[in-house]
C-alpha positions in Angstrom: 85.3 117.9 146.8 85.6 114.6 145.0 82.3 115.5 143.1 84.1 118.7 141.7 87.0 116.6 140.3 84.6 114.1 138.8 82.6 117.0 137.1 85.9 118.5 135.8 87.0 115.2 134.4 83.6 114.6 132.6 83.5 118.2 131.2 87.2 117.7 129.8 86.0 114.5 128.1 82.8 116.1 126.7 84.8 118.0 124.1 86.9 115.0 123.1 83.8 112.9 122.8 82.1 115.5 120.7 85.1 115.8 118.5 85.4 112.0 118.2 81.6 111.9 117.2 82.1 114.7 114.7 85.1 113.0 113.2 83.4 109.7 112.8 80.3 111.4 111.3 82.4 113.2 108.8 84.6 110.3 108.0 81.3 108.0 107.3 80.0 110.7 105.1 83.1 110.6 102.9 83.2 106.9 102.9 79.6 106.7 101.9 80.2 109.2 99.1 83.2 107.1 97.9 81.0 103.9 97.4 79.9 104.3 93.8 83.4 105.3 92.5 85.4 102.0 92.8 88.1 103.1 90.2 88.8 106.2 92.2 88.9 104.4 95.4 91.4 101.5 94.0 93.5 104.3 92.4 93.9 105.9 95.9 94.6 102.5 97.5 97.5 101.9 94.9 98.9 105.2 95.8 98.8 104.3 99.4 100.4 100.9 98.7 103.1 103.0 96.5 103.9 105.2 99.5 104.3 102.2 101.8 106.5 100.4 99.3 108.7 103.4 99.0 108.8 103.8 102.7 109.9 100.2 103.2 112.6 100.5 100.4 113.8 103.9 101.8 114.4 102.5 105.3 115.6 99.1 104.2 113.7 97.5 107.0 110.3 96.5 108.4 110.3 93.3 106.3 108.3 91.5 108.9 105.6 94.0 108.6 105.6 93.7 105.0 105.3 89.8 105.3 102.4 90.2 107.7 100.7 92.5 105.4 101.0 90.2 102.5 99.5 87.3 104.5 96.5 89.5 105.5 96.0 90.8 102.1 96.1 87.2 100.7 93.4 86.3 103.3 91.3 89.2 102.1 91.8 88.1 98.5 90.6 84.7 99.4 87.5 85.9 101.0 86.8 88.3 98.0 87.1 85.4 95.6 85.0 82.9 97.6 81.3 82.5 97.5 79.3 83.5 100.5 77.9 80.0 100.8 80.7 77.4 100.1 79.2 74.1 99.0 82.0 72.1 100.6 81.6 73.7 104.0 77.9 74.3 104.6 74.5 72.6 104.3 72.6 74.7 101.8 69.1 75.9 103.3 68.9 78.5 100.5 70.3 79.4 97.0 73.7 77.6 96.3 76.1 77.6 93.4 74.9 75.5 90.4 76.9 72.5 89.8 75.4 71.2 86.5 74.4 73.0 83.3 70.8 72.1 84.0 70.7 74.0 87.4 69.0 77.2 87.9 71.2 80.3 87.5 72.0 81.9 90.9 74.2 85.1 91.0 77.6 84.9 92.6 77.5 86.4 96.0 81.0 87.2 97.6 81.9 86.1 101.0 83.6 89.5 101.2 82.0 92.4 99.2 84.2 94.6 97.2 83.7 97.7 99.4 84.6 95.9 102.5 87.6 94.3 100.5 88.8 97.7 99.4 88.3 99.3 102.9 90.2 96.4 104.6 92.8 96.4 102.0 93.3 100.3 102.4 93.2 100.3 106.1 95.9 97.7 106.1 98.4 99.7 104.2 97.7 102.7 106.5 98.2 100.5 109.5 101.4 99.1 108.2 102.7 102.4 107.1 102.2 103.7 110.6 104.0 100.8 112.1 107.0 101.8 110.1 107.6 104.7 112.3 108.2 102.6 115.3 111.6 101.0 115.5 110.2 98.1 117.9 108.5 96.7 114.6 111.8 96.5 112.8 112.9 93.0 113.5 116.0 91.9 111.6 115.0 89.0 109.1 116.5 87.6 106.0 113.8 89.0 103.6 114.4 86.8 100.6 113.3 83.9 102.6 110.1 85.6 103.6 109.5 86.6 100.1 109.9 83.1 98.9 107.7 81.7 101.5 105.0 84.1 100.7 105.2 83.5 96.9 104.9 79.7 97.6 102.0 80.4 99.9 100.3 82.6 97.4 100.7 80.0 94.5 99.3 77.1 96.5 96.6 79.1 98.0 95.5 80.4 94.5 95.7 77.0 93.0 93.4 75.6 95.7 90.9 78.7 95.0 91.1 78.0 91.2 90.6 74.4 91.6 87.5 75.2 93.8 86.2 77.7 91.0 86.5 74.9 88.4 84.7 72.2 90.5 81.8 74.3 91.4 81.8 76.2 87.9 81.6 79.9 89.2 83.6 83.0 88.2 83.9 85.8 90.7 84.3 88.6 88.2 81.8 90.4 85.9 83.8 90.6 82.9 83.0 88.1 80.2 79.4 87.7 81.6 76.3 88.4 79.8 74.6 91.6 80.9 71.1 92.9 80.5 71.3 96.0 78.3 67.6 96.8 78.3 65.1 96.7 75.3 66.6 96.9 71.9 65.5 99.8 69.7 63.2 97.8 67.2 61.1 96.4 70.1 61.1 99.8 71.7 59.8 101.6 68.8 57.0 98.9 68.1 56.0 99.1 71.9 55.8 103.0 71.6 53.4 102.6 68.5 51.1 100.3 70.6 51.0 102.7 73.6 47.9 104.9 73.8 48.5 108.7 73.6 
């Protein structure tokens, strides 16, 4: 008799497990398809952030959630701007950041890659948005104090990060850097003349 109840519970769980598996496969498929489209991904994230901001403004509450979200996003930003191998913290076995002009060029590798940064950033806004529907998270606080504290924390953290960038001479962004554009037309034309038919 107990075996029959166990079979019923497992058969009831089977459709739920199948639905969960199908959903995770579909979610991963669309996530993979979004990878080569960073501009569109970030526009979607900005829309999600705007919806969250409007929600907090409309209900005039949930400031502690916004503060926690701001701290989490600041932590993500630091990971995004930091090199994977920090010369101050780790002993270098492999490639490291060049510290002198005569050092060999090594590409900047982020501690937190752009896609993971975007995904965590977006997920944080969705979780914070869902939390605004539960009154238990609406702790009454004086929000200007939280805002001032977050701004001070942001300025001090960014100052430390910028000083780290200056000290170890790295730029975590692609703009302003030289890029390989392929062969120029004059060398391409001369090499085509030399190629056999």
